[in-house]
All heavy atoms as TSV, in Angstrom:
chain	resi	resn	atom	element	x	y	z
A	1	MET	N	N	-5.965	-0.330	-14.214
A	1	MET	CA	C	-6.321	0.723	-13.299
A	1	MET	C	C	-5.180	1.725	-13.226
A	1	MET	O	O	-4.022	1.378	-13.228
A	1	MET	CB	C	-6.601	0.097	-11.925
A	1	MET	CG	C	-7.145	1.027	-10.915
A	1	MET	SD	S	-7.624	0.284	-9.359
A	1	MET	CE	C	-8.877	-0.841	-9.832
A	2	SER	N	N	-5.538	2.981	-13.148
A	2	SER	CA	C	-4.499	4.028	-13.116
A	2	SER	C	C	-3.729	3.998	-11.818
A	2	SER	O	O	-4.234	3.599	-10.762
A	2	SER	CB	C	-5.111	5.372	-13.326
A	2	SER	OG	O	-5.818	5.815	-12.159
A	3	HIS	N	N	-2.461	4.393	-11.868
A	3	HIS	CA	C	-1.684	4.450	-10.646
A	3	HIS	C	C	-2.205	5.478	-9.672
A	3	HIS	O	O	-2.049	5.326	-8.480
A	3	HIS	CB	C	-0.184	4.599	-10.952
A	3	HIS	CG	C	0.248	5.964	-11.300
A	3	HIS	ND1	N	0.313	6.408	-12.573
A	3	HIS	CD2	C	0.632	7.010	-10.493
A	3	HIS	CE1	C	0.723	7.676	-12.571
A	3	HIS	NE2	N	0.929	8.060	-11.351
A	4	GLU	N	N	-2.871	6.498	-10.183
A	4	GLU	CA	C	-3.485	7.491	-9.288
A	4	GLU	C	C	-4.544	6.874	-8.425
A	4	GLU	O	O	-4.623	7.105	-7.211
A	4	GLU	CB	C	-4.063	8.691	-10.086
A	4	GLU	CG	C	-3.067	9.561	-10.721
A	4	GLU	CD	C	-2.659	9.132	-12.136
A	4	GLU	OE1	O	-3.239	8.137	-12.628
A	4	GLU	OE2	O	-1.794	9.778	-12.712
A	5	LYS	N	N	-5.395	6.022	-9.045
A	5	LYS	CA	C	-6.486	5.371	-8.294
A	5	LYS	C	C	-5.865	4.342	-7.301
A	5	LYS	O	O	-6.300	4.271	-6.149
A	5	LYS	CB	C	-7.433	4.670	-9.218
A	5	LYS	CG	C	-8.616	4.092	-8.467
A	5	LYS	CD	C	-9.730	3.657	-9.407
A	5	LYS	CE	C	-10.908	3.134	-8.585
A	5	LYS	NZ	N	-12.041	2.847	-9.371
A	6	LEU	N	N	-4.882	3.581	-7.730
A	6	LEU	CA	C	-4.252	2.623	-6.832
A	6	LEU	C	C	-3.564	3.302	-5.677
A	6	LEU	O	O	-3.677	2.871	-4.518
A	6	LEU	CB	C	-3.206	1.783	-7.609
A	6	LEU	CG	C	-3.778	0.756	-8.582
A	6	LEU	CD1	C	-2.640	0.088	-9.377
A	6	LEU	CD2	C	-4.577	-0.308	-7.875
A	7	THR	N	N	-2.907	4.432	-5.957
A	7	THR	CA	C	-2.263	5.191	-4.902
A	7	THR	C	C	-3.305	5.720	-3.905
A	7	THR	O	O	-3.087	5.607	-2.686
A	7	THR	CB	C	-1.487	6.375	-5.523
A	7	THR	OG1	O	-0.466	5.871	-6.349
A	7	THR	CG2	C	-0.927	7.289	-4.453
A	8	ARG	N	N	-4.369	6.255	-4.416
A	8	ARG	CA	C	-5.452	6.770	-3.534
A	8	ARG	C	C	-5.992	5.651	-2.646
A	8	ARG	O	O	-6.148	5.812	-1.424
A	8	ARG	CB	C	-6.558	7.416	-4.355
A	8	ARG	CG	C	-7.607	8.073	-3.514
A	8	ARG	CD	C	-8.659	8.865	-4.321
A	8	ARG	NE	N	-9.318	8.044	-5.320
A	8	ARG	CZ	C	-9.127	8.117	-6.649
A	8	ARG	NH1	N	-8.285	8.984	-7.135
A	8	ARG	NH2	N	-9.784	7.353	-7.488
A	9	MET	N	N	-6.267	4.505	-3.254
A	9	MET	CA	C	-6.806	3.368	-2.497
A	9	MET	C	C	-5.828	2.883	-1.451
A	9	MET	O	O	-6.185	2.644	-0.288
A	9	MET	CB	C	-7.172	2.232	-3.467
A	9	MET	CG	C	-8.367	2.541	-4.318
A	9	MET	SD	S	-8.643	1.365	-5.717
A	9	MET	CE	C	-8.589	-0.168	-4.902
A	10	ALA	N	N	-4.535	2.715	-1.829
A	10	ALA	CA	C	-3.538	2.266	-0.901
A	10	ALA	C	C	-3.348	3.268	0.269
A	10	ALA	O	O	-3.227	2.860	1.419
A	10	ALA	CB	C	-2.192	2.031	-1.595
A	11	ASN	N	N	-3.352	4.552	-0.063
A	11	ASN	CA	C	-3.220	5.565	0.952
A	11	ASN	C	C	-4.405	5.574	1.913
A	11	ASN	O	O	-4.257	5.814	3.122
A	11	ASN	CB	C	-3.007	6.944	0.336
A	11	ASN	CG	C	-1.623	7.112	-0.251
A	11	ASN	OD1	O	-0.698	6.380	0.086
A	11	ASN	ND2	N	-1.493	8.103	-1.098
A	12	GLN	N	N	-5.606	5.294	1.395
A	12	GLN	CA	C	-6.799	5.180	2.292
A	12	GLN	C	C	-6.660	4.011	3.238
A	12	GLN	O	O	-7.000	4.126	4.408
A	12	GLN	CB	C	-8.068	5.068	1.447
A	12	GLN	CG	C	-8.459	6.348	0.731
A	12	GLN	CD	C	-9.613	6.154	-0.222
A	12	GLN	OE1	O	-9.856	5.086	-0.745
A	12	GLN	NE2	N	-10.356	7.237	-0.484
A	13	ILE	N	N	-6.186	2.885	2.714
A	13	ILE	CA	C	-5.978	1.683	3.550
A	13	ILE	C	C	-4.957	2.026	4.631
A	13	ILE	O	O	-5.158	1.714	5.799
A	13	ILE	CB	C	-5.551	0.520	2.692
A	13	ILE	CG1	C	-6.726	0.068	1.794
A	13	ILE	CG2	C	-5.047	-0.655	3.572
A	13	ILE	CD1	C	-6.324	-0.846	0.656
A	14	ALA	N	N	-3.866	2.676	4.247
A	14	ALA	CA	C	-2.857	3.059	5.216
A	14	ALA	C	C	-3.401	4.018	6.251
A	14	ALA	O	O	-3.044	3.950	7.460
A	14	ALA	CB	C	-1.629	3.680	4.495
A	15	SER	N	N	-4.268	4.956	5.864
A	15	SER	CA	C	-4.868	5.889	6.799
A	15	SER	C	C	-5.661	5.151	7.872
A	15	SER	O	O	-5.614	5.509	9.039
A	15	SER	CB	C	-5.755	6.888	6.111
A	15	SER	OG	O	-5.045	7.736	5.283
A	16	PHE	N	N	-6.356	4.124	7.448
A	16	PHE	CA	C	-7.133	3.327	8.421
A	16	PHE	C	C	-6.151	2.630	9.411
A	16	PHE	O	O	-6.337	2.758	10.620
A	16	PHE	CB	C	-8.020	2.303	7.698
A	16	PHE	CG	C	-8.620	1.298	8.683
A	16	PHE	CD1	C	-9.692	1.667	9.476
A	16	PHE	CD2	C	-8.078	0.045	8.811
A	16	PHE	CE1	C	-10.205	0.751	10.403
A	16	PHE	CE2	C	-8.569	-0.865	9.730
A	16	PHE	CZ	C	-9.663	-0.508	10.529
A	17	PHE	N	N	-5.200	1.922	8.879
A	17	PHE	CA	C	-4.332	1.160	9.738
A	17	PHE	C	C	-3.432	2.047	10.597
A	17	PHE	O	O	-3.020	1.645	11.685
A	17	PHE	CB	C	-3.486	0.161	8.937
A	17	PHE	CG	C	-4.315	-1.038	8.548
A	17	PHE	CD1	C	-4.673	-1.234	7.188
A	17	PHE	CD2	C	-4.728	-1.962	9.459
A	17	PHE	CE1	C	-5.425	-2.302	6.814
A	17	PHE	CE2	C	-5.503	-3.039	9.094
A	17	PHE	CZ	C	-5.875	-3.212	7.771
A	18	ALA	N	N	-3.189	3.288	10.196
A	18	ALA	CA	C	-2.414	4.201	10.982
A	18	ALA	C	C	-3.128	4.560	12.284
A	18	ALA	O	O	-2.435	4.904	13.287
A	18	ALA	CB	C	-2.115	5.472	10.197
A	19	THR	N	N	-4.410	4.419	12.322
A	19	THR	CA	C	-5.181	4.727	13.527
A	19	THR	C	C	-5.287	3.565	14.499
A	19	THR	O	O	-5.781	3.707	15.607
A	19	THR	CB	C	-6.602	5.189	13.207
A	19	THR	OG1	O	-7.362	4.081	12.623
A	19	THR	CG2	C	-6.613	6.368	12.244
A	20	GLN	N	N	-4.824	2.383	14.078
A	20	GLN	CA	C	-4.935	1.168	14.870
A	20	GLN	C	C	-3.737	1.088	15.867
A	20	GLN	O	O	-2.648	1.501	15.533
A	20	GLN	CB	C	-4.993	-0.074	14.004
A	20	GLN	CG	C	-6.123	-0.023	12.990
A	20	GLN	CD	C	-7.467	0.104	13.668
A	20	GLN	OE1	O	-7.851	-0.684	14.507
A	20	GLN	NE2	N	-8.179	1.163	13.303
A	21	PRO	N	N	-4.003	0.499	17.038
A	21	PRO	CA	C	-2.916	0.369	18.012
A	21	PRO	C	C	-1.880	-0.649	17.569
A	21	PRO	O	O	-2.145	-1.481	16.689
A	21	PRO	CB	C	-3.611	-0.094	19.272
A	21	PRO	CG	C	-4.843	-0.731	18.815
A	21	PRO	CD	C	-5.239	0.000	17.513
A	22	GLY	N	N	-0.684	-0.518	18.153
A	22	GLY	CA	C	0.381	-1.490	17.848
A	22	GLY	C	C	1.439	-0.875	16.987
A	22	GLY	O	O	1.342	0.274	16.543
A	23	GLN	N	N	2.468	-1.670	16.727
A	23	GLN	CA	C	3.604	-1.232	15.921
A	23	GLN	C	C	3.688	-1.953	14.594
A	23	GLN	O	O	4.708	-1.855	13.919
A	23	GLN	CB	C	4.899	-1.478	16.724
A	23	GLN	CG	C	4.936	-0.693	18.029
A	23	GLN	CD	C	4.834	0.800	17.843
A	23	GLN	OE1	O	5.501	1.351	16.983
A	23	GLN	NE2	N	4.024	1.466	18.624
A	24	ASP	N	N	2.672	-2.702	14.219
A	24	ASP	CA	C	2.707	-3.519	13.012
A	24	ASP	C	C	1.806	-3.023	11.906
A	24	ASP	O	O	1.295	-3.777	11.091
A	24	ASP	CB	C	2.381	-4.992	13.336
A	24	ASP	CG	C	0.980	-5.185	13.898
A	24	ASP	OD1	O	0.340	-4.147	14.324
A	24	ASP	OD2	O	0.494	-6.300	13.889
A	25	GLN	N	N	1.606	-1.709	11.853
A	25	GLN	CA	C	0.665	-1.135	10.875
A	25	GLN	C	C	1.115	-1.429	9.435
A	25	GLN	O	O	0.264	-1.748	8.594
A	25	GLN	CB	C	0.508	0.363	11.050
A	25	GLN	CG	C	-0.296	0.743	12.305
A	25	GLN	CD	C	0.612	0.998	13.491
A	25	GLN	OE1	O	1.813	0.745	13.472
A	25	GLN	NE2	N	0.043	1.519	14.545
A	26	ALA	N	N	2.373	-1.328	9.114
A	26	ALA	CA	C	2.856	-1.599	7.747
A	26	ALA	C	C	2.590	-3.040	7.403
A	26	ALA	O	O	2.173	-3.354	6.251
A	26	ALA	CB	C	4.339	-1.300	7.607
A	27	GLU	N	N	2.817	-3.966	8.320
A	27	GLU	CA	C	2.543	-5.382	8.088
A	27	GLU	C	C	1.040	-5.618	7.840
A	27	GLU	O	O	0.659	-6.417	6.998
A	27	GLU	CB	C	2.989	-6.239	9.250
A	27	GLU	CG	C	4.483	-6.309	9.394
A	27	GLU	CD	C	5.123	-5.160	10.169
A	27	GLU	OE1	O	4.394	-4.207	10.577
A	27	GLU	OE2	O	6.355	-5.182	10.290
A	28	ARG	N	N	0.208	-4.865	8.542
A	28	ARG	CA	C	-1.246	-5.020	8.327
A	28	ARG	C	C	-1.685	-4.426	6.992
A	28	ARG	O	O	-2.577	-4.967	6.349
A	28	ARG	CB	C	-2.016	-4.384	9.504
A	28	ARG	CG	C	-1.852	-5.166	10.771
A	28	ARG	CD	C	-2.913	-4.775	11.747
A	28	ARG	NE	N	-2.275	-4.205	12.915
A	28	ARG	CZ	C	-2.895	-3.556	13.894
A	28	ARG	NH1	N	-4.210	-3.346	13.749
A	28	ARG	NH2	N	-2.281	-3.067	14.923
A	29	VAL	N	N	-1.050	-3.323	6.583
A	29	VAL	CA	C	-1.321	-2.782	5.266
A	29	VAL	C	C	-0.968	-3.802	4.185
A	29	VAL	O	O	-1.755	-4.123	3.294
A	29	VAL	CB	C	-0.598	-1.434	5.013
A	29	VAL	CG1	C	-0.703	-1.013	3.542
A	29	VAL	CG2	C	-1.102	-0.381	5.952
A	30	ALA	N	N	0.222	-4.382	4.297
A	30	ALA	CA	C	0.677	-5.378	3.341
A	30	ALA	C	C	-0.269	-6.605	3.353
A	30	ALA	O	O	-0.622	-7.107	2.272
A	30	ALA	CB	C	2.105	-5.817	3.645
A	31	ALA	N	N	-0.652	-7.052	4.511
A	31	ALA	CA	C	-1.561	-8.199	4.587
A	31	ALA	C	C	-2.895	-7.937	3.920
A	31	ALA	O	O	-3.404	-8.720	3.185
A	31	ALA	CB	C	-1.784	-8.600	6.054
A	32	HIS	N	N	-3.385	-6.700	4.154
A	32	HIS	CA	C	-4.662	-6.339	3.474
A	32	HIS	C	C	-4.497	-6.341	1.966
A	32	HIS	O	O	-5.356	-6.885	1.241
A	32	HIS	CB	C	-5.103	-4.951	3.958
A	32	HIS	CG	C	-6.422	-4.526	3.398
A	32	HIS	ND1	N	-7.625	-4.801	3.984
A	32	HIS	CD2	C	-6.662	-3.841	2.256
A	32	HIS	CE1	C	-8.587	-4.322	3.227
A	32	HIS	NE2	N	-8.034	-3.711	2.174
A	33	LEU	N	N	-3.444	-5.720	1.483
A	33	LEU	CA	C	-3.219	-5.670	0.042
A	33	LEU	C	C	-3.011	-7.063	-0.528
A	33	LEU	O	O	-3.518	-7.390	-1.594
A	33	LEU	CB	C	-2.037	-4.790	-0.295
A	33	LEU	CG	C	-2.184	-3.301	0.083
A	33	LEU	CD1	C	-0.918	-2.521	-0.209
A	33	LEU	CD2	C	-3.383	-2.653	-0.591
A	34	ASN	N	N	-2.283	-7.910	0.190
A	34	ASN	CA	C	-2.060	-9.298	-0.282
A	34	ASN	C	C	-3.347	-10.096	-0.278
A	34	ASN	O	O	-3.566	-10.980	-1.157
A	34	ASN	CB	C	-1.019	-9.984	0.580
A	34	ASN	CG	C	0.354	-9.504	0.299
A	34	ASN	OD1	O	0.730	-9.126	-0.832
A	34	ASN	ND2	N	1.219	-9.426	1.335
A	35	ASP	N	N	-4.208	-9.834	0.692
A	35	ASP	CA	C	-5.484	-10.604	0.786
A	35	ASP	C	C	-6.546	-10.123	-0.161
A	35	ASP	O	O	-7.315	-10.947	-0.670
A	35	ASP	CB	C	-6.015	-10.525	2.220
A	35	ASP	CG	C	-5.214	-11.300	3.245
A	35	ASP	OD1	O	-4.368	-12.143	2.823
A	35	ASP	OD2	O	-5.399	-11.052	4.431
A	36	PHE	N	N	-6.618	-8.844	-0.388
A	36	PHE	CA	C	-7.790	-8.291	-1.113
A	36	PHE	C	C	-7.505	-7.669	-2.463
A	36	PHE	O	O	-8.438	-7.383	-3.232
A	36	PHE	CB	C	-8.521	-7.254	-0.242
A	36	PHE	CG	C	-9.040	-7.869	1.027
A	36	PHE	CD1	C	-8.466	-7.617	2.245
A	36	PHE	CD2	C	-10.116	-8.737	0.993
A	36	PHE	CE1	C	-8.930	-8.199	3.413
A	36	PHE	CE2	C	-10.624	-9.320	2.154
A	36	PHE	CZ	C	-10.036	-9.066	3.349
A	37	TRP	N	N	-6.248	-7.466	-2.815
A	37	TRP	CA	C	-5.925	-6.940	-4.143
A	37	TRP	C	C	-5.421	-8.069	-4.983
A	37	TRP	O	O	-4.690	-8.936	-4.524
A	37	TRP	CB	C	-4.802	-5.883	-4.042
A	37	TRP	CG	C	-5.268	-4.531	-3.551
A	37	TRP	CD1	C	-6.357	-4.253	-2.749
A	37	TRP	CD2	C	-4.638	-3.265	-3.808
A	37	TRP	NE1	N	-6.417	-2.911	-2.486
A	37	TRP	CE2	C	-5.398	-2.296	-3.144
A	37	TRP	CE3	C	-3.556	-2.890	-4.545
A	37	TRP	CZ2	C	-5.073	-0.969	-3.196
A	37	TRP	CZ3	C	-3.220	-1.561	-4.608
A	37	TRP	CH2	C	-3.973	-0.582	-3.947
A	38	GLY	N	N	-5.760	-8.026	-6.270
A	38	GLY	CA	C	-5.290	-9.017	-7.186
A	38	GLY	C	C	-3.819	-8.865	-7.531
A	38	GLY	O	O	-3.260	-7.803	-7.274
A	39	PRO	N	N	-3.203	-9.886	-8.078
A	39	PRO	CA	C	-1.774	-9.807	-8.408
A	39	PRO	C	C	-1.432	-8.636	-9.349
A	39	PRO	O	O	-0.372	-8.038	-9.176
A	39	PRO	CB	C	-1.488	-11.163	-9.087
A	39	PRO	CG	C	-2.626	-12.042	-8.755
A	39	PRO	CD	C	-3.792	-11.195	-8.384
A	40	GLU	N	N	-2.330	-8.378	-10.270
A	40	GLU	CA	C	-2.043	-7.260	-11.190
A	40	GLU	C	C	-2.018	-5.914	-10.471
A	40	GLU	O	O	-1.172	-5.058	-10.728
A	40	GLU	CB	C	-3.109	-7.203	-12.337
A	40	GLU	CG	C	-3.192	-8.465	-13.144
A	40	GLU	CD	C	-4.094	-9.542	-12.516
A	40	GLU	OE1	O	-4.827	-9.255	-11.552
A	40	GLU	OE2	O	-4.040	-10.674	-12.992
A	41	MET	N	N	-2.974	-5.717	-9.543
A	41	MET	CA	C	-3.008	-4.469	-8.800
A	41	MET	C	C	-1.769	-4.299	-7.944
A	41	MET	O	O	-1.152	-3.235	-7.867
A	41	MET	CB	C	-4.260	-4.416	-7.911
A	41	MET	CG	C	-5.542	-4.291	-8.690
A	41	MET	SD	S	-7.005	-4.502	-7.662
A	41	MET	CE	C	-6.949	-3.024	-6.683
A	42	ARG	N	N	-1.362	-5.385	-7.266
A	42	ARG	CA	C	-0.185	-5.329	-6.405
A	42	ARG	C	C	1.057	-5.071	-7.247
A	42	ARG	O	O	1.928	-4.251	-6.888
A	42	ARG	CB	C	-0.013	-6.623	-5.627
A	42	ARG	CG	C	-1.107	-6.812	-4.588
A	42	ARG	CD	C	-0.809	-7.953	-3.642
A	42	ARG	NE	N	-0.470	-9.221	-4.271
A	42	ARG	CZ	C	-1.338	-10.190	-4.518
A	42	ARG	NH1	N	-2.608	-10.071	-4.176
A	42	ARG	NH2	N	-0.927	-11.321	-5.058
A	43	ALA	N	N	1.152	-5.720	-8.394
A	43	ALA	CA	C	2.317	-5.510	-9.271
A	43	ALA	C	C	2.358	-4.103	-9.789
A	43	ALA	O	O	3.466	-3.467	-9.883
A	43	ALA	CB	C	2.282	-6.490	-10.448
A	44	GLU	N	N	1.215	-3.568	-10.133
A	44	GLU	CA	C	1.169	-2.195	-10.624
A	44	GLU	C	C	1.609	-1.189	-9.522
A	44	GLU	O	O	2.344	-0.230	-9.761
A	44	GLU	CB	C	-0.215	-1.880	-11.156
A	44	GLU	CG	C	-0.284	-0.651	-12.033
A	44	GLU	CD	C	-1.636	-0.532	-12.710
A	44	GLU	OE1	O	-2.239	-1.537	-13.109
A	44	GLU	OE2	O	-2.066	0.623	-12.877
A	45	LEU	N	N	1.125	-1.434	-8.302
A	45	LEU	CA	C	1.500	-0.527	-7.200
A	45	LEU	C	C	2.997	-0.631	-6.916
A	45	LEU	O	O	3.683	0.397	-6.737
A	45	LEU	CB	C	0.727	-0.929	-5.939
A	45	LEU	CG	C	1.053	-0.085	-4.715
A	45	LEU	CD1	C	0.588	1.375	-4.898
A	45	LEU	CD2	C	0.394	-0.672	-3.476
A	46	LYS	N	N	3.550	-1.838	-6.956
A	46	LYS	CA	C	4.998	-2.015	-6.716
A	46	LYS	C	C	5.814	-1.347	-7.813
A	46	LYS	O	O	6.842	-0.715	-7.524
A	46	LYS	CB	C	5.338	-3.483	-6.602
A	46	LYS	CG	C	4.855	-4.106	-5.326
A	46	LYS	CD	C	5.136	-5.582	-5.277
A	46	LYS	CE	C	6.578	-5.823	-4.918
A	46	LYS	NZ	N	6.881	-7.190	-4.597
A	47	ALA	N	N	5.369	-1.457	-9.045
A	47	ALA	CA	C	6.072	-0.842	-10.162
A	47	ALA	C	C	6.052	0.706	-10.042
A	47	ALA	O	O	7.055	1.386	-10.249
A	47	ALA	CB	C	5.464	-1.248	-11.513
A	48	HIS	N	N	4.902	1.233	-9.653
A	48	HIS	CA	C	4.769	2.663	-9.453
A	48	HIS	C	C	5.690	3.097	-8.313
A	48	HIS	O	O	6.403	4.127	-8.414
A	48	HIS	CB	C	3.346	3.057	-9.149
A	48	HIS	CG	C	3.191	4.498	-8.693
A	48	HIS	ND1	N	3.507	5.545	-9.526
A	48	HIS	CD2	C	2.826	4.992	-7.530
A	48	HIS	CE1	C	3.303	6.662	-8.854
A	48	HIS	NE2	N	2.878	6.377	-7.644
A	49	ALA	N	N	5.692	2.358	-7.215
A	49	ALA	CA	C	6.555	2.689	-6.067
A	49	ALA	C	C	8.010	2.664	-6.459
A	49	ALA	O	O	8.814	3.503	-5.953
A	49	ALA	CB	C	6.293	1.737	-4.890
A	50	ALA	N	N	8.425	1.717	-7.279
A	50	ALA	CA	C	9.826	1.656	-7.724
A	50	ALA	C	C	10.216	2.837	-8.569
A	50	ALA	O	O	11.345	3.316	-8.546
A	50	ALA	CB	C	10.038	0.363	-8.457
A	51	GLU	N	N	9.252	3.364	-9.321
A	51	GLU	CA	C	9.498	4.485	-10.177
A	51	GLU	C	C	9.527	5.818	-9.460
A	51	GLU	O	O	10.441	6.618	-9.590
A	51	GLU	CB	C	8.409	4.540	-11.292
A	51	GLU	CG	C	8.682	5.460	-12.425
A	51	GLU	CD	C	7.628	5.312	-13.501
A	51	GLU	OE1	O	7.473	4.186	-14.003
A	51	GLU	OE2	O	6.950	6.329	-13.767
A	52	ASP	N	N	8.465	6.012	-8.583
A	52	ASP	CA	C	8.371	7.280	-7.820
A	52	ASP	C	C	7.335	7.054	-6.714
A	52	ASP	O	O	6.157	7.016	-7.002
A	52	ASP	CB	C	7.933	8.418	-8.730
A	52	ASP	CG	C	7.744	9.724	-7.960
A	52	ASP	OD1	O	8.203	9.852	-6.799
A	52	ASP	OD2	O	7.075	10.651	-8.497
A	53	ASP	N	N	7.785	6.916	-5.505
A	53	ASP	CA	C	6.891	6.669	-4.393
A	53	ASP	C	C	6.513	7.877	-3.588
A	53	ASP	O	O	5.953	7.788	-2.507
A	53	ASP	CB	C	7.424	5.533	-3.467
A	53	ASP	CG	C	8.678	5.979	-2.715
A	53	ASP	OD1	O	9.159	7.099	-2.941
A	53	ASP	OD2	O	9.171	5.186	-1.915
A	54	SER	N	N	6.787	9.045	-4.126
A	54	SER	CA	C	6.597	10.285	-3.372
A	54	SER	C	C	5.127	10.564	-3.032
A	54	SER	O	O	4.835	11.295	-2.098
A	54	SER	CB	C	7.187	11.469	-4.133
A	54	SER	OG	O	6.544	11.659	-5.362
A	55	ASP	N	N	4.209	9.994	-3.787
A	55	ASP	CA	C	2.776	10.203	-3.526
A	55	ASP	C	C	2.174	9.106	-2.647
A	55	ASP	O	O	0.974	9.158	-2.363
A	55	ASP	CB	C	1.974	10.364	-4.838
A	55	ASP	CG	C	2.104	9.160	-5.745
A	55	ASP	OD1	O	2.935	8.265	-5.482
A	55	ASP	OD2	O	1.384	9.116	-6.764
A	56	LEU	N	N	2.997	8.173	-2.197
A	56	LEU	CA	C	2.494	7.105	-1.337
A	56	LEU	C	C	2.689	7.462	0.141
A	56	LEU	O	O	3.695	8.078	0.484
A	56	LEU	CB	C	3.236	5.813	-1.619
A	56	LEU	CG	C	3.022	5.196	-3.021
A	56	LEU	CD1	C	3.940	4.003	-3.224
A	56	LEU	CD2	C	1.571	4.825	-3.219
A	57	ALA	N	N	1.712	7.118	0.964
A	57	ALA	CA	C	1.833	7.316	2.392
A	57	ALA	C	C	3.005	6.545	2.934
A	57	ALA	O	O	3.353	5.475	2.379
A	57	ALA	CB	C	0.530	6.900	3.051
A	58	PRO	N	N	3.633	7.030	3.988
A	58	PRO	CA	C	4.774	6.303	4.555
A	58	PRO	C	C	4.451	4.849	4.861
A	58	PRO	O	O	5.315	3.954	4.660
A	58	PRO	CB	C	5.098	7.101	5.832
A	58	PRO	CG	C	4.641	8.495	5.537
A	58	PRO	CD	C	3.409	8.286	4.678
A	59	LEU	N	N	3.269	4.555	5.396
A	59	LEU	CA	C	2.915	3.127	5.661
A	59	LEU	C	C	2.856	2.321	4.407
A	59	LEU	O	O	3.224	1.111	4.450
A	59	LEU	CB	C	1.579	3.033	6.422
A	59	LEU	CG	C	1.597	3.272	7.926
A	59	LEU	CD1	C	0.205	3.121	8.472
A	59	LEU	CD2	C	2.563	2.287	8.601
A	60	VAL	N	N	2.443	2.879	3.303
A	60	VAL	CA	C	2.401	2.157	2.066
A	60	VAL	C	C	3.812	1.886	1.603
A	60	VAL	O	O	4.156	0.731	1.217
A	60	VAL	CB	C	1.591	2.891	0.951
A	60	VAL	CG1	C	1.658	2.127	-0.331
A	60	VAL	CG2	C	0.173	3.112	1.389
A	61	ARG	N	N	4.667	2.898	1.685
A	61	ARG	CA	C	6.086	2.702	1.315
A	61	ARG	C	C	6.732	1.558	2.151
A	61	ARG	O	O	7.492	0.754	1.645
A	61	ARG	CB	C	6.869	3.985	1.447
A	61	ARG	CG	C	6.498	5.012	0.402
A	61	ARG	CD	C	7.474	6.147	0.285
A	61	ARG	NE	N	7.590	6.958	1.533
A	61	ARG	CZ	C	6.916	8.032	1.738
A	61	ARG	NH1	N	6.085	8.512	0.811
A	61	ARG	NH2	N	7.055	8.741	2.867
A	62	ASP	N	N	6.418	1.578	3.471
A	62	ASP	CA	C	6.947	0.556	4.356
A	62	ASP	C	C	6.362	-0.856	4.030
A	62	ASP	O	O	7.035	-1.885	4.276
A	62	ASP	CB	C	6.646	0.888	5.832
A	62	ASP	CG	C	7.420	2.087	6.302
A	62	ASP	OD1	O	8.412	2.509	5.657
A	62	ASP	OD2	O	7.035	2.653	7.373
A	63	ALA	N	N	5.149	-0.870	3.524
A	63	ALA	CA	C	4.496	-2.160	3.216
A	63	ALA	C	C	4.958	-2.767	1.899
A	63	ALA	O	O	4.848	-3.986	1.717
A	63	ALA	CB	C	2.984	-1.963	3.189
A	64	ILE	N	N	5.424	-1.960	0.978
A	64	ILE	CA	C	5.789	-2.439	-0.372
A	64	ILE	C	C	6.672	-3.668	-0.351
A	64	ILE	O	O	6.401	-4.625	-1.027
A	64	ILE	CB	C	6.400	-1.267	-1.189
A	64	ILE	CG1	C	5.335	-0.250	-1.532
A	64	ILE	CG2	C	7.043	-1.815	-2.496
A	64	ILE	CD1	C	4.237	-0.673	-2.486
A	65	PRO	N	N	7.781	-3.710	0.461
A	65	PRO	CA	C	8.595	-4.892	0.432
A	65	PRO	C	C	7.928	-6.166	0.928
A	65	PRO	O	O	8.374	-7.282	0.654
A	65	PRO	CB	C	9.787	-4.561	1.342
A	65	PRO	CG	C	9.748	-3.069	1.496
A	65	PRO	CD	C	8.352	-2.661	1.278
A	66	LEU	N	N	6.818	-5.981	1.637
A	66	LEU	CA	C	6.078	-7.096	2.195
A	66	LEU	C	C	5.001	-7.654	1.297
A	66	LEU	O	O	4.343	-8.635	1.590
A	66	LEU	CB	C	5.478	-6.727	3.546
A	66	LEU	CG	C	6.469	-6.146	4.585
A	66	LEU	CD1	C	5.736	-5.631	5.798
A	66	LEU	CD2	C	7.494	-7.186	4.944
A	67	ILE	N	N	4.818	-6.974	0.156
A	67	ILE	CA	C	3.808	-7.369	-0.809
A	67	ILE	C	C	4.338	-8.411	-1.743
A	67	ILE	O	O	5.425	-8.233	-2.259
A	67	ILE	CB	C	3.221	-6.139	-1.544
A	67	ILE	CG1	C	2.556	-5.204	-0.590
A	67	ILE	CG2	C	2.237	-6.560	-2.611
A	67	ILE	CD1	C	2.149	-3.875	-1.171
């Protein structure tokens, strides 16, 4: 899967959790990605983030270490 599609999907997930109450939105983004994305997808997102995370939402960037 292209990193553009993974980025778009991760940013959409982050947009949802950003609207939820509480201070643990990044943890919830990470939990969602860990529960519903396969290992290959998570590894590809992490590799992309390590290379250039400028197109990732702040919540996704905060969630990366938790994946």
